[in-house]
C-alpha positions in Angstrom: 15.7 -33.9 20.9 12.7 -33.8 18.6 11.3 -36.8 16.8 12.0 -36.9 13.1 9.4 -38.5 10.9 9.6 -39.4 7.2 6.7 -38.6 4.9 6.6 -40.6 1.7 3.5 -39.0 0.0 3.6 -38.5 -3.7 6.7 -40.7 -4.0 9.1 -38.2 -2.4 10.7 -38.8 0.9 10.5 -35.7 3.1 11.7 -35.4 6.6 10.1 -33.0 9.0 10.8 -32.1 12.6 7.6 -33.2 14.4 8.4 -31.5 17.7 9.7 -28.2 16.3 7.8 -24.9 16.2 6.9 -23.5 12.9 7.2 -19.9 11.4 8.5 -17.0 13.3 8.5 -18.8 16.6 11.1 -21.3 15.4 14.1 -19.0 16.0 16.5 -20.2 18.6 17.6 -18.0 21.4 21.2 -18.0 20.1 20.0 -16.4 16.8 18.0 -13.7 18.6 20.9 -12.9 21.0 23.4 -12.6 18.1 21.4 -9.7 16.6 23.3 -6.5 17.4 21.0 -3.9 19.2 21.1 -0.5 17.7 19.8 2.8 19.1 18.2 3.9 15.8 15.5 2.0 13.8 16.6 0.2 10.7 16.9 2.6 7.8 17.3 5.7 9.9 19.6 8.2 8.3 20.2 10.9 10.8 18.7 12.3 14.0 19.5 15.9 12.9 16.5 17.6 11.2 18.8 19.1 8.5 20.2 15.7 7.6 16.8 14.2 7.3 15.4 17.0 5.2 18.4 16.9 2.9 18.1 13.1 2.5 14.3 13.4 1.8 14.9 16.0 -0.9 17.6 13.9 -2.5 15.3 10.9 -2.5 12.5 13.0 -4.0 14.7 14.2 -6.8 15.8 10.6 -7.5 12.2 9.4 -7.6 11.0 12.2 -9.8 13.5 11.1 -12.5 11.7 7.8 -12.6 8.3 9.3 -13.3 6.9 8.9 -16.8 5.5 12.3 -17.7 2.6 12.7 -20.1 3.0 14.6 -23.3 1.1 17.9 -23.7 -1.5 16.3 -26.0 -2.1 13.4 -23.6 -2.5 15.8 -20.7 -5.0 17.9 -22.5 -7.0 14.9 -23.6 -7.1 13.4 -20.0 -8.1 16.8 -18.6 -10.9 17.1 -21.1 -12.2 13.6 -20.2 -12.2 14.4 -16.5 -14.0 17.7 -17.1 -16.6 16.0 -19.3 -17.1 13.2 -16.8 -17.6 15.8 -13.9 -20.1 17.7 -16.0 -22.1 14.6 -16.8 -22.2 13.6 -13.1 -23.2 17.1 -12.2 -26.1 17.1 -14.7 -27.2 13.6 -13.5 -27.2 14.6 -9.8 -28.9 17.9 -10.6 -31.7 16.2 -12.5 -32.4 13.7 -9.7 -32.2 16.5 -7.2 -34.8 18.4 -9.1 -37.1 15.4 -9.5 -36.9 14.5 -5.8 -37.4 18.1 -4.8 -40.5 18.3 -6.9 -41.8 15.0 -5.4 -41.2 16.1 -1.8 -43.0 19.4 -2.4 -45.9 17.7 -4.1 -46.4 15.4 -1.2 -46.2 18.3 1.2 -43.1 17.1 3.2 -41.0 20.1 2.4 
């Protein structure tokens, strides 16, 4: 039997099992043996492809009802922001490419 020790820090009496293992290793063999073994992993629906596809499509439909869709105005504004940001990045990269290309040719490396 494990030794039980009382800890009186911060004015509270707490008992702890000194000899016991902590965390996931503290399960006893009786608890592990009582778990019913199954042939399928947890959450598996069906081994038949048709059943799995049907279940997948059903779950997709359920999840799509939870989606918050943008209004047409918000969609157009977001698209415009992305296109403008890509254009700015393209100009930025193009200018630096032109500058480095000019420098490399002037030095005679290219």
